[in-house]
C-alpha positions in Angstrom: -41.4 -2.2 -119.5 -38.4 -0.6 -121.2 -37.4 0.7 -117.9 -37.0 -2.6 -116.4 -35.6 -4.4 -118.8 -32.6 -1.8 -118.9 -32.3 -2.0 -115.3 -31.9 -5.5 -115.9 -29.7 -5.4 -118.6 -27.6 -3.0 -116.6 -27.3 -5.7 -113.7 -26.7 -8.6 -116.3 -22.9 -7.0 -116.8 -21.6 -5.5 -113.6 -18.2 -5.1 -115.5 -19.5 -2.0 -117.2 -21.0 -0.4 -113.7 -17.5 1.6 -112.5 -16.6 2.4 -116.5 -20.1 3.7 -117.0 -20.1 6.0 -113.6 -16.6 7.5 -114.8 -18.0 8.2 -118.6 -21.2 9.4 -116.6 -18.9 12.2 -114.8 -17.4 13.0 -117.7 -20.8 13.9 -119.6 -22.0 15.7 -116.4 -18.4 17.8 -116.1 -19.3 18.7 -119.8 -23.0 19.6 -119.3 -21.6 22.0 -116.3 -19.0 23.7 -118.8 -21.8 24.1 -121.1 -23.9 25.8 -118.4 -21.0 28.4 -117.9 -21.6 29.8 -121.3 -24.6 31.7 -121.1 -23.6 32.8 -117.6 -20.5 34.3 -119.3 -22.6 36.1 -121.8 -24.9 37.5 -119.4 -21.8 39.0 -117.5 -20.3 40.3 -120.8 -23.7 42.0 -121.8 -24.4 43.5 -118.3 -21.0 44.6 -117.1 -19.2 45.1 -120.5 -21.7 46.1 -122.9 -23.9 47.8 -121.3 -21.3 50.1 -119.4 -19.0 50.5 -122.6 -16.3 47.9 -120.8 -14.8 46.5 -124.2 -11.8 45.3 -122.0 -14.2 43.3 -120.1 -16.1 42.2 -122.9 -12.7 41.1 -124.3 -11.6 39.1 -121.3 -15.3 37.5 -121.2 -15.0 36.4 -124.8 -11.8 34.8 -124.2 -12.9 33.2 -121.0 -15.8 32.1 -122.9 -13.5 31.0 -126.0 -11.9 28.6 -123.5 -15.0 26.9 -122.2 -15.9 26.0 -126.0 -12.3 24.6 -126.5 -12.5 22.5 -123.1 -16.5 21.2 -123.7 -15.5 20.0 -127.2 -12.5 17.9 -125.5 -14.8 16.9 -122.9 -17.6 16.0 -125.3 -15.3 14.2 -127.2 -13.7 12.1 -124.4 -17.4 11.7 -123.0 -18.5 10.1 -126.8 -15.5 7.7 -126.8 -15.9 6.6 -123.2 -19.7 5.8 -123.4 -19.2 4.3 -126.9 -16.5 1.9 -125.2 -18.5 1.1 -122.3 -21.5 0.5 -124.9 -19.1 -1.5 -127.3 -18.1 -3.7 -124.1 -21.5 -4.3 -123.2 -22.7 -5.8 -126.3 -19.8 -7.6 -126.3 -20.3 -9.1 -123.1 -23.8 -9.8 -123.5 -23.1 -11.5 -127.0 -20.8 -13.6 -125.0 -23.2 -14.4 -122.3 -26.1 -15.4 -124.6 -23.9 -17.5 -126.9 -22.5 -19.3 -123.4 -26.2 -19.9 -122.7 -27.3 -21.2 -125.7 -24.4 -23.7 -125.7 -25.8 -24.8 -122.4 -29.3 -25.5 -123.4 -30.7 -28.9 -124.0 -30.9 -30.3 -127.9 -34.6 -30.0 -127.1 -34.9 -26.3 -127.4 -33.2 -26.2 -130.7 -35.6 -28.5 -132.3 -38.2 -26.0 -130.9 -36.9 -22.9 -132.0 -35.7 -22.0 -135.6 -31.7 -21.6 -136.5 -32.4 -18.1 -138.2 -34.5 -17.1 -135.2 -31.5 -17.8 -132.7 -28.7 -16.3 -135.2 -30.8 -13.1 -135.4 -30.6 -13.0 -131.7 -26.9 -13.0 -131.8 -26.5 -10.9 -135.0 -29.1 -8.6 -135.8 -30.6 -7.7 -132.6 -26.8 -7.3 -131.1 -26.7 -4.9 -134.1 -29.5 -3.2 -132.9 -28.0 -2.9 -129.2 -24.7 -1.9 -130.7 -26.0 0.9 -132.7 -27.8 2.3 -129.6 -24.5 1.9 -127.8 -22.5 3.7 -130.5 -25.0 6.5 -131.3 -28.0 6.7 -128.9 -26.4 6.2 -125.3 -24.4 9.0 -125.2 -26.7 11.4 -126.9 -29.5 10.1 -124.3 -27.4 10.8 -121.4 -26.1 13.8 -122.6 -29.7 15.2 -123.6 -31.1 14.4 -120.2 -28.4 15.9 -117.8 -28.6 19.1 -120.2 -32.2 19.2 -119.6 -31.8 19.0 -115.9 -29.2 21.1 -115.7 -30.7 24.1 -118.1 -34.0 23.6 -115.9 -32.0 24.4 -112.7 -30.5 27.2 -114.7 -33.4 28.9 -115.8 -34.8 29.0 -112.3 -31.6 29.9 -110.8 -31.8 33.0 -113.1 -35.0 34.2 -112.9 -38.0 31.9 -110.8 -40.7 33.8 -112.0 -39.8 34.0 -115.9 -39.0 30.0 -115.6 -42.8 29.5 -114.2 -43.8 31.7 -117.3 -41.4 29.8 -119.5 -42.4 26.1 -118.4 -46.2 27.0 -118.1 -46.8 25.5 -121.0 -44.9 22.2 -120.5 -48.0 20.0 -119.2 -49.1 20.3 -122.7 -46.2 19.4 -124.1 -46.1 16.5 -121.7 -49.7 15.2 -123.2 -48.5 15.9 -126.7 -45.4 13.6 -125.8 -47.5 11.0 -124.6 -49.6 10.6 -127.3 -46.9 10.7 -129.7 -44.8 7.9 -127.9 -48.4 5.8 -128.2 -48.6 6.3 -131.8 -44.7 5.9 -132.4 -45.1 2.8 -130.5 -47.9 1.5 -132.9 -46.1 2.8 -136.3 -42.8 1.3 -135.3 -44.1 -2.3 -134.6 -46.2 -1.8 -137.9 -43.5 -0.9 -139.7 -41.2 -4.1 -138.2 -44.0 -6.5 -139.1 -44.2 -5.2 -142.8 -40.2 -5.7 -143.1 -40.6 -9.0 -141.9 -43.4 -9.6 -144.5 -41.1 -7.9 -147.1 -38.1 -10.1 -146.1 -40.1 -13.2 -146.3 -41.8 -12.5 -149.5 -38.4 -11.5 -151.1 -37.0 -15.0 -149.8 -39.8 -17.1 -150.9 -39.6 -15.4 -154.5 -35.7 -16.1 -155.0 -36.1 -19.8 -153.0 -38.7 -20.3 -155.6 -37.7 -18.8 -158.8 -37.5 -22.3 -160.4 -41.1 -22.9 -159.9 -42.1 -19.5 -160.6 -40.7 -19.7 -164.0 -41.6 -22.9 -164.4 -45.3 -22.4 -164.1 -45.3 -19.0 -165.3 -46.6 -17.4 -162.2 -44.0 -14.2 -162.3 -47.2 -11.9 -162.5 -48.9 -13.1 -159.6 -45.8 -13.4 -157.4 -44.8 -9.6 -158.3 -48.4 -8.9 -157.2 -48.1 -10.2 -154.0 -44.5 -8.6 -153.6 -45.7 -5.2 -154.7 -48.7 -5.4 -152.2 -46.6 -6.4 -149.2 -44.0 -3.9 -150.7 -47.0 -1.1 -150.6 -48.1 -2.1 -146.9 -44.8 -1.4 -146.0 -44.5 1.9 -147.2 -47.9 2.7 -145.6 -46.6 1.6 -142.2 -43.6 3.7 -143.1 -45.8 7.1 -144.0 -48.0 6.6 -141.1 -44.9 6.8 -138.7 -43.5 9.7 -140.8 -46.6 11.7 -140.3 -46.7 11.3 -136.7 -42.8 12.7 -136.5 -44.1 15.4 -139.0 -46.7 16.4 -136.2 -44.8 16.2 -133.3 -41.7 17.5 -134.0 -43.3 20.9 -135.3 -45.2 21.0 -132.1 -42.3 21.1 -130.0 -40.5 23.9 -132.0 -44.0 26.0 -131.7 -43.7 25.1 -127.9 -40.2 26.6 -128.0 -41.1 29.4 -129.8 -44.0 30.3 -127.8 -42.2 29.8 -124.4 -39.4 32.0 -125.6 -41.5 34.7 -127.2 -43.5 34.7 -123.7 -40.3 35.0 -121.9 -39.2 37.9 -124.2 -42.5 39.8 -123.6 -42.4 39.3 -119.8 -38.6 39.6 -119.7 -38.6 43.1 -121.5 -41.6 44.7 -119.0 -39.1 43.5 -116.3 -36.0 45.0 -117.9 -38.1 48.3 -118.1 -39.0 48.1 -114.4 -35.6 47.3 -113.7 -36.0 44.0 -111.9 -34.1 42.0 -114.7 -30.7 42.7 -116.7 -30.6 42.6 -120.3 -27.9 40.1 -119.7 -30.2 38.0 -117.5 -32.7 38.1 -120.4 -29.9 36.9 -122.6 -29.0 33.9 -120.4 -32.3 32.7 -119.8 -33.1 32.4 -123.2 -29.9 30.6 -124.1 -30.8 28.2 -121.2 -34.4 27.8 -122.5 -32.7 26.6 -125.9 -30.3 24.2 -123.8 -33.9 22.8 -122.6 -35.7 21.9 -126.1 -32.7 21.1 -127.9 -32.2 18.2 -126.1 -36.0 17.2 -126.2 -35.6 17.3 -130.0 -32.7 14.9 -129.9 -34.3 12.7 -127.7 -37.1 12.2 -129.8 -35.0 11.3 -132.7 -33.2 8.8 -130.3 -36.4 7.3 -129.6 -36.6 4.6 -132.1 -33.0 3.5 -131.3 -34.1 3.5 -127.4 -37.3 1.1 -128.7 -35.1 -0.9 -130.8 -32.5 -1.8 -127.9 -35.2 -2.1 -125.7 -37.1 -4.7 -128.0 -33.7 -6.5 -128.9 -33.0 -7.0 -125.2 -36.5 -8.5 -124.6 -35.6 -11.0 -127.1 -32.0 -11.8 -125.7 -33.7 -12.1 -122.3 -36.0 -14.7 -123.3 -33.5 -17.0 -124.5 -31.3 -16.2 -121.1 -34.5 -17.2 -118.9 -34.6 -20.5 -120.3 -33.3 -23.3 -118.0 -31.1 -25.7 -119.1 -33.0 -28.4 -116.9 -31.1 -31.7 -118.2 -27.4 -30.0 -117.9 -28.4 -29.6 -114.1 -29.7 -32.6 -113.5 -27.6 -35.0 -111.4 -23.9 -35.3 -110.6 -23.1 -39.1 -110.3 -20.3 -40.5 -112.4 -20.8 -44.1 -113.3 -18.3 -46.7 -112.8 -17.4 -47.3 -116.2 -15.6 -50.8 -115.4 -18.9 -52.4 -115.0 -20.0 -54.5 -117.4 -23.6 -53.4 -118.4 -23.4 -50.2 -120.2 -26.6 -48.9 -121.3 -30.0 -50.3 -119.6 -33.4 -49.6 -120.9 -36.4 -50.3 -118.6 -40.1 -50.0 -119.3 -39.0 -46.7 -121.0 -42.1 -44.7 -122.6 -41.3 -41.3 -124.2 -43.2 -39.1 -126.2 -42.6 -35.5 -128.0 -45.9 -34.4 -127.5 -48.9 -36.7 -126.6 -48.4 -39.6 -128.5 -45.7 -41.7 -127.5 -43.0 -42.4 -129.8 -41.5 -45.1 -127.7 -43.4 -47.9 -125.6 -42.2 -49.8 -123.1 -38.7 -50.4 -124.3 -36.2 -53.0 -122.5 -32.8 -53.7 -123.2 -29.3 -54.3 -122.3 -26.2 -53.5 -124.1 -23.0 -54.7 -122.7 -19.4 -53.5 -123.0 -17.9 -53.6 -126.3 -20.8 -54.6 -128.1 -21.6 -53.4 -131.5 -25.4 -52.7 -131.8 -27.3 -51.9 -135.1 -31.3 -50.3 -134.8 -33.1 -51.0 -137.6 -36.8 -50.3 -138.5 -39.0 -48.1 -141.0 -38.9 -44.3 -140.8 -40.9 -42.9 -137.5 -40.3 -46.4 -135.8 -38.2 -44.5 -132.8 -34.7 -45.3 -133.8 -33.4 -41.9 -133.6 -35.3 -41.3 -130.5 -33.5 -44.1 -128.4 -29.9 -42.5 -129.5 -31.2 -39.2 -128.3 -32.2 -40.9 -124.6 -28.8 -42.5 -125.2 -27.1 -39.0 -125.5 -29.1 -37.8 -122.9 -30.7 -34.9 -125.3 -33.9 -36.1 -123.4 -35.1 -38.1 -120.5 -37.4 -40.6 -120.1 -41.3 -39.6 -119.4 -41.7 -43.4 -117.6 -39.4 -46.0 -116.7 -35.9 -45.8 -116.5 -32.4 -45.5 -118.8 -29.0 -46.3 -117.2 -25.8 -45.8 -117.7 -23.1 -48.4 -116.5 -26.2 -49.1 -113.7 -26.6 -45.5 -112.7 -30.0 -44.1 -113.3 -29.5 -41.2 -116.5 -31.3 -38.5 -114.4 -28.7 -38.8 -111.8 -25.6 -38.7 -114.0 -23.9 -35.8 -114.4 -24.4 -33.8 -117.9 -20.6 -33.3 -118.4 -19.8 -37.1 -117.7 -22.3 -37.9 -120.5 -20.4 -35.4 -122.8 -17.1 -36.9 -121.5 -18.2 -40.5 -122.3 -20.5 -40.3 -125.3 -19.7 -39.6 -128.8 -22.2 -38.6 -131.4 -21.8 -38.9 -135.5 -25.2 -37.6 -137.0 -26.1 -38.3 -140.5 -25.9 -34.5 -141.8 -22.0 -34.2 -140.7 -20.9 -30.9 -139.3 -17.3 -29.7 -139.8 -16.0 -26.4 -138.4 -13.8 -23.9 -140.0 -10.1 -24.8 -139.4 -8.3 -27.3 -141.2 -8.9 -31.2 -141.4 -6.8 -31.8 -138.4 -8.6 -29.1 -136.5 -11.9 -31.3 -137.1 -10.3 -34.8 -136.3 -8.3 -33.7 -133.0 -11.7 -31.7 -131.8 -12.5 -34.1 -128.9 -8.8 -33.4 -127.5 -6.1 -31.6 -129.9 -3.2 -31.8 -126.9 -3.2 -35.8 -126.8 -3.8 -37.3 -130.1 -1.6 -38.2 -131.9 -3.2 -37.9 -135.3 -0.8 -39.6 -138.1 -0.1 -42.0 -135.5 -3.6 -42.9 -135.0 -4.6 -42.8 -138.7 -1.7 -44.9 -139.8 -2.3 -47.7 -137.1 -5.7 -48.1 -138.7 -4.7 -47.9 -142.7 -6.5 -44.4 -143.2 -3.5 -42.1 -143.5 -3.1 -42.5 -147.2 -7.0 -41.7 -147.6 -6.2 -37.7 -146.9 -3.5 -37.6 -149.8 -6.6 -36.6 -152.0 -6.1 -32.9 -150.7 -3.6 -30.6 -151.6 -2.5 -29.8 -148.2 -3.1 -33.3 -146.9 -4.4 -32.9 -143.2 -3.9 -29.3 -143.3 -6.3 -28.6 -145.9 -8.4 -26.1 -145.3 -12.3 -26.4 -144.4 -14.4 -23.9 -145.4 -18.0 -22.9 -143.6 -20.1 -26.2 -142.4 -17.2 -27.9 -144.8 -18.8 -26.4 -147.8 -15.7 -27.0 -149.7 -15.5 -31.0 -149.2 -18.2 -33.2 -150.2 -21.0 -34.9 -148.3 -19.2 -38.0 -148.1 -15.6 -36.7 -147.2 -17.4 -34.9 -144.7 -19.2 -37.7 -143.1 -15.8 -39.9 -143.4 -14.0 -37.0 -141.5 -16.7 -36.8 -138.6 -17.0 -40.6 -138.3 -13.0 -40.6 -137.6 -13.5 -37.5 -135.7 -15.9 -39.5 -133.3 -13.8 -42.7 -133.2 -10.6 -40.9 -132.4 -12.2 -39.4 -129.5 -12.2 -43.0 -127.8 -15.6 -42.3 -125.8 -17.1 -45.5 -123.7 -20.1 -45.2 -125.9 -20.5 -44.0 -129.4 -23.5 -43.3 -131.4 -23.9 -43.5 -135.2 -27.2 -41.9 -136.5 -27.1 -43.8 -140.1 -23.5 -41.6 -140.4 -22.5 -43.7 -143.3 -25.5 -42.6 -145.9 -23.6 -40.3 -147.8 -20.3 -42.5 -148.2 -19.4 -44.3 -151.0 -18.9 -48.3 -150.5 -15.1 -47.6 -150.6 -15.2 -45.4 -147.9 -17.8 -46.9 -146.0 -15.5 -50.0 -145.8 -12.8 -48.2 -144.7 -14.3 -46.6 -141.8 -16.1 -49.8 -141.1 -12.6 -51.4 -140.8 -11.3 -48.5 -138.8 -14.2 -48.6 -136.2 -13.6 -52.4 -136.0 -10.1 -51.6 -134.8 -10.6 -48.3 -132.8 -13.7 -49.1 -131.1 -12.4 -52.6 -129.5 -12.9 -51.1 -126.3 -16.2 -49.1 -127.0 -19.7 -49.6 -127.0 -21.1 -48.7 -130.2 -24.9 -48.4 -131.5 -25.6 -47.5 -135.1 -29.2 -46.5 -136.4 -28.6 -48.8 -139.6 -29.1 -47.5 -143.2 -27.3 -50.1 -145.1 -26.8 -54.0 -145.5 -23.3 -53.7 -144.5 -23.6 -52.2 -141.7 -26.2 -54.4 -140.4 -24.2 -57.6 -140.6 -20.9 -55.9 -139.1 -23.4 -55.8 -135.8 -23.1 -58.2 -133.2 -26.7 -57.8 -132.4 -29.4 -56.1 -133.9 -32.1 -54.2 -132.4 -35.5 -54.1 -134.5 -37.8 -51.1 -134.0 -41.6 -51.0 -135.2 -43.8 -47.9 -134.4 -42.4 -47.3 -131.4 -42.2 -50.6 -130.1 -39.1 -53.1 -129.9 -40.0 -56.2 -131.6 -36.6 -57.7 -131.6 -33.1 -57.9 -130.3 -30.5 -60.5 -131.4 -28.0 -61.6 -133.9 -29.1 -61.3 -137.5 -28.9 -65.1 -137.9 -31.7 -65.6 -135.4 -33.8 -62.4 -136.6 -33.6 -63.8 -140.3 -34.8 -67.2 -138.7 -37.4 -66.0 -135.9 -38.4 -62.5 -136.5 -41.0 -61.4 -139.6 -40.4 -57.7 -139.1 -36.7 -58.0 -139.7 -37.3 -60.8 -142.1 -39.0 -58.2 -144.5 -36.7 -55.1 -143.7 -33.7 -57.4 -144.7 -35.4 -58.7 -147.8 -35.9 -55.1 -148.7 -32.2 -54.5 -148.4 -31.3 -57.4 -150.3 -33.4 -56.3 -153.1 -31.7 -52.7 -153.0 -28.5 -53.8 -152.7 
């Protein structure tokens, strides 16, 4: 499975193929240089030491020194080259993942926790980065060295090579057992790490409740149990390593001892030279040392494989709404939005039942109803976050299923109840939709809200912190509302967007929207009485049913559901 994942990962970023081939060739050259060393030592022993030709020993030593120097620079270059390839790969994967996430439909984000998705872009990318920076070059070098050393051993002496490697099947069985137990231990450690973090988060988040109820002892005991389980999992993993690594060392010592034993006999017989035996022992070490290194890098490889599996679980998500339709509705038509016999459900139970209404150009519509009545769902269908299960939703008399998603994004603006501001300045957030063409000061002055920003030290150039944390909730909403209005979309949807505004700010934005929305169609999920009275028509929802769609005056007279809601608003206000 991991092999397929890594092959797929390689195909995902074609930009790294040529650099990877070049860096692999550098590693291959370095491996070849490493193999020259034992051969030079062999010649030095046989032609120099044995024959007492010290000038020859000196020359061999000089050439050996040169190979070491060259090997140093080649190895350094190889590590840098593979590291750069790895960093490029991770950057490309992160960008592809982020780009794909932005293309997914809103229902995907409602089904998946934000923290999990952020983890894919952070901790999982960090795991890949660690592998790219530390593991990739080491694994590639180890594999090539093992391969080259195996060839070199057989090249020096075939018979002794068979003797040296006769124990390898046993090592292969041991490695297979080790990998099986290592995988089990690894996932146990990962699982208990998650439990520890969850327990910590719960304890810190709920510290006030814990202290208020005097429950510190219970919580400490729970954390101690989780922490102990994590320790036990780590110990099990450590025991596995403690068994396997000495086994490799025993295998190495056994193989070398056997080669020395039979090699000495061959030297006495005159069929093997001392230098050849020395070279053979060097090559055997070149074989076993990378095996140990590969074992150390196994966790990195496994973690990278696990991270890529999680990344592909997102990349495999199909942005089905985004790919539907290529029609561009005629915005000159009078009928802007139409719901015809629309049913919709998030699961089995319908949350919208046989909804029928029409909204014409320039109308200001309010939607009212109790919590769970279906108000926000209507807004989501208008935004085409979802498609109707049954019936038809139309934009300018064109079926929503056939409309280009890009058209929807270019013609429908949205202001949620929880307003979101991006890092940058207030100006950056206000001109977000069209930074090149919005004359901000002129637009704000024309609707009489430019002076509102005098409350900030830097006016419109006031810096906005992460998620707008340095600005009050009401101010964030005001800015978000203005951002949507300034976008000048054909349709604008306000989802209880004035809920956190004070009366003065709400009055300002309502006045502003009256001026700026003169050519736009606006739909407001109403939260306050002022919003209702500002609407030309009001849509009344009750338990997924549309039970009224008329002016405030007519609804107060003829609609008992609306009359009850309005009476409640009057009491509050």
